[in-house]
Each structure stands twice: as C-alpha cells, then as structure tokens.
C-alpha positions as CSV (number, residue, x, y, z in Angstrom):
1,Q,-17.8,37.1,-17.4
2,L,-20.0,39.9,-16.2
3,N,-20.4,42.5,-18.9
4,S,-19.6,46.1,-18.8
5,S,-23.3,47.1,-18.2
6,V,-23.0,45.3,-14.8
7,L,-19.6,46.5,-13.7
8,G,-18.7,49.5,-15.8
9,N,-20.8,52.1,-14.2
10,I,-18.8,55.0,-12.7
11,H,-20.1,56.8,-9.7
12,T,-18.6,60.0,-8.2
13,Q,-21.0,60.5,-5.3
14,I,-19.1,58.4,-2.8
15,T,-17.1,60.4,-0.2
16,T,-13.4,60.2,0.3
17,S,-13.9,59.0,3.9
18,Q,-15.0,55.6,2.6
19,L,-12.8,53.0,1.0
20,Q,-13.8,49.5,-0.2
21,I,-11.1,47.0,-1.1
22,V,-11.2,43.5,-2.6
23,L,-8.2,41.3,-2.2
24,L,-7.4,38.9,-5.0
25,G,-4.7,36.2,-5.5
26,G,-4.0,32.5,-5.3
27,R,-3.6,30.4,-2.3
28,N,-0.9,31.2,0.3
29,C,0.0,34.5,-1.4
30,G,-0.3,36.6,1.7
31,K,-3.9,38.0,1.4
32,N,-4.7,37.3,5.1
33,F,-1.5,39.2,6.2
34,L,-2.4,42.0,3.8
35,G,-5.9,42.3,5.1
36,N,-4.8,42.3,8.7
37,L,-2.0,44.9,7.9
38,I,-4.5,47.3,6.3
39,L,-6.9,47.1,9.1
40,G,-4.2,47.2,11.8
41,K,-5.6,44.1,13.7
42,E,-5.9,40.4,13.3
43,E,-9.2,40.0,11.5
44,F,-8.5,37.4,8.8
45,V,-7.4,34.0,9.9
46,T,-5.4,31.5,7.9
47,K,-7.6,28.6,6.9
48,E,-9.1,26.9,3.9
49,R,-12.3,28.8,2.8
50,T,-14.8,28.4,0.0
51,S,-16.4,31.8,0.3
52,S,-15.3,35.4,0.6
53,S,-15.1,37.2,4.0
54,R,-15.6,40.8,4.9
55,R,-14.0,42.9,7.7
56,L,-14.5,46.5,8.6
57,G,-12.2,49.1,10.2
58,V,-11.1,52.7,10.5
59,V,-7.6,53.7,9.4
60,S,-6.4,57.3,9.2
61,G,-10.0,58.6,9.3
62,L,-11.0,56.3,6.5
63,W,-13.9,53.8,6.9
64,L,-12.5,50.6,5.3
65,T,-14.3,47.6,4.0
66,V,-11.8,44.8,3.1
67,V,-13.0,41.7,1.4
68,D,-10.8,38.6,1.2
69,T,-11.5,36.1,-1.6
70,P,-10.7,32.3,-1.2
71,G,-8.4,32.0,-4.2
72,W,-8.4,31.1,-7.9
73,W,-10.2,27.7,-7.4
74,C,-13.5,29.3,-6.5
75,D,-14.7,31.4,-9.4
76,S,-18.3,32.2,-8.3
77,S,-17.2,33.2,-4.8
78,M,-14.7,35.7,-6.3
79,V,-17.4,37.3,-8.4
80,L,-19.8,37.4,-5.5
81,S,-17.2,39.2,-3.4
82,L,-18.4,42.4,-5.0
83,S,-21.7,42.0,-3.2
84,L,-20.0,42.2,0.2
85,C,-19.1,45.8,-0.3
86,P,-22.2,47.4,-1.9
87,P,-22.6,49.2,-4.2
88,G,-19.1,47.9,-5.3
89,P,-15.4,48.0,-4.5
90,H,-13.2,51.0,-5.2
91,V,-10.0,49.1,-5.9
92,F,-8.7,45.5,-6.3
93,L,-5.4,44.5,-4.8
94,L,-3.8,41.5,-6.5
95,A,-1.3,39.8,-4.1
96,I,1.9,38.3,-5.6
97,R,4.6,36.5,-3.6
98,L,8.1,37.8,-4.3
99,D,9.8,34.7,-2.8
100,R,8.3,32.5,-5.5
101,A,8.9,32.3,-9.2
102,F,6.0,33.9,-11.2
103,T,5.3,31.5,-14.0
104,E,3.2,31.7,-17.2
105,T,0.7,29.4,-15.5
106,Y,0.1,31.8,-12.7
107,R,-0.1,34.8,-15.1
108,R,-2.7,33.0,-17.1
109,A,-4.7,32.1,-14.0
110,A,-4.6,35.7,-12.8
111,Q,-5.8,37.1,-16.2
112,E,-8.6,34.5,-16.5
113,H,-9.9,35.1,-13.0
114,L,-9.7,38.9,-12.9
115,E,-11.5,39.1,-16.2
116,L,-14.3,37.0,-14.9
117,I,-15.2,40.2,-13.1
118,S,-14.6,42.5,-16.0
119,E,-12.1,43.3,-18.6
120,W,-12.1,46.8,-17.2
121,I,-10.8,45.6,-13.8
122,W,-7.1,46.2,-14.7
123,A,-7.6,50.0,-14.6
124,R,-8.4,49.7,-10.9
125,T,-6.0,47.0,-9.9
126,I,-2.8,47.4,-7.9
127,L,-0.2,44.7,-7.6
128,L,0.7,43.9,-4.0
129,F,4.1,42.2,-3.8
130,T,4.1,40.3,-0.5
131,F,7.1,38.9,1.4
132,G,9.1,42.0,0.3
133,D,11.7,41.2,3.0
134,W,12.9,38.5,0.6
135,L,14.2,41.1,-1.8
136,G,17.2,42.1,0.3
137,D,19.2,44.7,-1.5
138,T,17.6,43.9,-4.9
139,T,15.2,46.6,-6.2
140,T,11.7,45.8,-7.2
141,E,12.4,47.1,-10.7
142,K,15.4,44.7,-11.1
143,L,13.3,41.8,-9.9
144,I,10.5,42.5,-12.3
145,E,13.0,42.7,-15.2
146,S,14.8,39.5,-14.3
147,E,11.6,37.5,-13.5
148,G,10.6,37.3,-17.1
149,E,7.8,38.1,-19.5
150,P,4.9,36.8,-17.3
151,L,5.5,39.2,-14.5
152,R,6.4,42.1,-16.8
153,W,3.1,41.5,-18.6
154,L,1.1,41.7,-15.4
155,V,2.9,44.9,-14.3
156,E,2.2,46.5,-17.6
157,K,-1.4,45.4,-17.5
158,C,-1.8,47.3,-14.2
159,S,-0.1,50.4,-15.7
160,N,3.0,49.9,-13.5
161,R,1.0,50.3,-10.3
162,Y,2.5,48.1,-7.6
163,H,3.4,48.2,-3.9
164,V,5.8,46.1,-1.9
165,L,4.9,44.9,1.6
166,N,7.4,43.6,4.1
167,N,5.8,40.7,5.9
168,K,8.2,40.9,8.8
169,T,7.8,44.6,9.5
170,K,4.5,46.1,10.6
171,G,6.2,49.2,11.9
172,D,4.2,52.4,12.6
173,G,1.8,52.0,9.7
174,F,4.0,53.6,7.1
175,Q,3.4,50.7,4.7
176,V,-0.4,51.1,4.9
177,R,-0.3,54.9,4.6
178,E,1.7,54.6,1.4
179,L,-0.6,51.9,0.1
180,I,-3.7,54.0,0.8
181,R,-2.1,57.0,-0.9
182,K,-1.6,54.9,-4.1
183,I,-5.2,53.6,-3.8
184,E,-6.5,57.2,-3.7
185,E,-4.5,58.0,-6.7
186,V,-6.1,55.2,-8.6
187,M,-9.6,56.2,-7.4
188,T,-9.2,59.8,-8.7
189,C,-7.2,59.1,-11.8
190,G,-9.1,60.1,-15.0
191,C,-12.3,61.1,-13.3
192,D,-13.8,63.8,-11.1
193,G,-13.7,61.9,-7.8
194,S,-13.9,58.5,-6.1
195,W,-15.7,55.8,-7.9
196,H,-16.5,52.1,-7.8
197,Y,-18.0,49.3,-9.8
198,E,-21.6,48.7,-9.3
199,I,-23.0,45.2,-9.7
200,E,-26.7,45.1,-10.7
201,R,-29.1,43.4,-8.3
202,R,-30.6,41.2,-11.0
203,E,-27.2,39.8,-12.0
204,L,-26.3,39.3,-8.4
205,E,-29.5,37.4,-7.6
206,E,-29.0,35.2,-10.6
207,M,-25.5,34.4,-9.4
208,K,-26.7,33.7,-5.9
209,R,-29.4,31.4,-7.2
210,W,-26.9,29.5,-9.3
211,M,-24.6,29.1,-6.3
212,K,-27.5,27.8,-4.2
213,E,-28.5,25.3,-6.8
214,E,-24.8,24.1,-7.2
215,G,-24.6,23.8,-3.4
216,E,-27.8,21.7,-3.3
217,R,-26.5,19.4,-6.1
218,A,-23.2,19.0,-4.3
219,T,-24.9,18.1,-1.1
220,D,-27.1,15.6,-2.9
221,R,-24.0,14.0,-4.5
222,L,-22.3,13.7,-1.1
223,R,-25.5,12.2,0.4
224,R,-25.7,9.5,-2.3
225,K,-22.0,8.7,-1.9
226,E,-22.4,8.3,1.8
227,K,-25.4,6.1,1.4
228,Q,-23.5,3.9,-1.1
229,R,-20.6,3.7,1.4
230,L,-22.8,2.6,4.2
231,E,-24.6,0.0,2.0
232,A,-21.2,-1.4,1.0
233,K,-20.2,-1.9,4.7
234,K,-23.4,-3.8,5.5
235,P,-22.7,-7.6,6.1
236,N,-24.1,-9.9,3.4
237,H,-25.8,-12.5,5.6
238,S,-26.9,-14.7,2.8
239,R,-23.4,-15.0,1.4
240,H,-22.0,-15.8,4.9
241,Y,-24.6,-18.5,5.3
242,M,-23.8,-20.0,1.9
243,K,-20.1,-20.1,2.8
244,D,-20.7,-21.9,6.0
245,F,-23.0,-24.4,4.2
246,L,-20.4,-25.1,1.5
247,L,-17.6,-25.4,4.0
248,K,-19.4,-28.1,5.9
249,W,-20.3,-30.1,2.8
250,R,-16.7,-29.8,1.4
251,T,-15.3,-31.6,4.4
252,K,-17.7,-34.5,3.6
253,C,-17.0,-34.6,-0.1
254,S,-14.5,-37.2,-1.3
255,L,-14.7,-36.5,-5.1
256,P,-11.9,-34.1,-6.3
257,A,-14.0,-32.7,-9.1
258,L,-16.9,-31.9,-6.7
259,S,-14.5,-30.4,-4.2
260,A,-13.1,-28.2,-6.9
261,V,-16.6,-26.9,-7.6
262,F,-17.2,-26.1,-4.0
263,D,-13.8,-24.3,-3.8
264,S,-14.7,-22.2,-6.9
265,V,-18.0,-21.1,-5.4
266,F,-16.6,-20.7,-1.9
267,W,-13.6,-18.6,-2.8
268,N,-15.2,-16.5,-5.5
C-alpha cells in the first residue's frame, strides 16, 4: 500500500477545464464501455490486458484523461495507473455490474485493491453501476437494499455516491453530463477547488523498477521452460539404437528367462 505521504497531497491549483479519471473494477464489469461512453468515441477495445491504458478527449469543454485498468488480478499495474495521468487523478470510478450478484468475495477484492492505492481513496470514489437497463422498473435504492450487506457496505464506503449507466442507451450524452456533474461535486466537496492525488516520483520509480525486474524474471522462467520443452522433444538416439539391438537379439534367444530380461529392458 502506498502511504498517505505519497497519495494524500491535496492540490487546488488545477483548473476546472481539466479532468483526470481512473476506471477501476474486475474483469468484464463494463469499464471499456464506460470509458468509451465518457469520451464519446470508441477508444478502448475489449481484450485481455496486463497493463493500464490511457485515452484523451474533450467533452463539454473539459479536457479529459481516462485511464482504464486491467482488473483485480494485476495489482502493480493498477497502482501504476496513477502515473498515466500526472500529477494524479481527480476521481476514481469503480464499475459494478447490476446484472450479477454482488458477493462478499467481490466486496473484499474491491476493498483490498482500492486500498492498495490509499485508504483515502474512498473519499474520491464513485460507484458506477453498469448494465443499468437490467433494472427495469426496479429502483437502484431497492436493488442496493435487496442485494445484501456486501453491496450496502460498498455504497456506504463511498458515502452513497453512485451513478447508473444504461449500456444499451448512449443517447445525446445526458448520462455523461450527469456523471461529470457528480464528479465535479466530489472534486469540490470539502476543499476550495479541484484537487488530485499526487504520486511521488521516487515511489513511482521504485514501482517501475520492481515491475521491470518482475518482467525480466518472468521472461527468464518462460525461456527456461521453453528450453526444457524443446529438450524433451529431441529424439534419444542411443535409446533407439539399444531398442533395435535388443529386438534383434531377442528373436535369437531361446531361453525364457533371458527373453524376460530383454523384455524388461526393452519395454521399460
């Protein structure tokens, strides 16, 4: 976990014409759709990734930086996502699918991974409920109440900040305008202006160095495994020669005991 000295610095000098967003969530939770919807164009593609990706755009006069993270299974990449929007993001959007049960396992995963960045992250996190079309006539409040303690805990942790997105309706941008309005409220709540987390260069360089070393170790392991696989596929000429030799002499052998010895060596 990065400590508060790394991520807790509040800055008010950034202008309101600039907005930097980090998308968080597990696999297949709708982060790609969310990023494309915010930017108003197809920028993020659906594919397996091991690193965060950044896209830029302008929406309603705002210069947007949107960073999509790969998912819960890549801790270091999620932390490094902060470096893609220097000096740091203004808000974190945590995507949750409404068409799937929200379990205690998912709640625990969300808590552990968000707090890898900072325990303060909850104050600047908005829940983004994706696949909102699945709700039908049910209100979001009713769903939260009926879903159980794990989801209620998460909503309370984010101080009841949430937004519902309909994945089937892009419309005229109303969904995005409402979302940006909520983001701006979060940015200005409790301080004099917009602010963001700042990650210190020293900590970032240490994390990058660690990731590079991990990558080199992983590459070395793959190289060794490939070498072992190729070695195992090579024909054993001496063994083949011995089998041919034994097979010839077995046909000439009339003693059952000696034949049994040949069979044991040959077949084993």
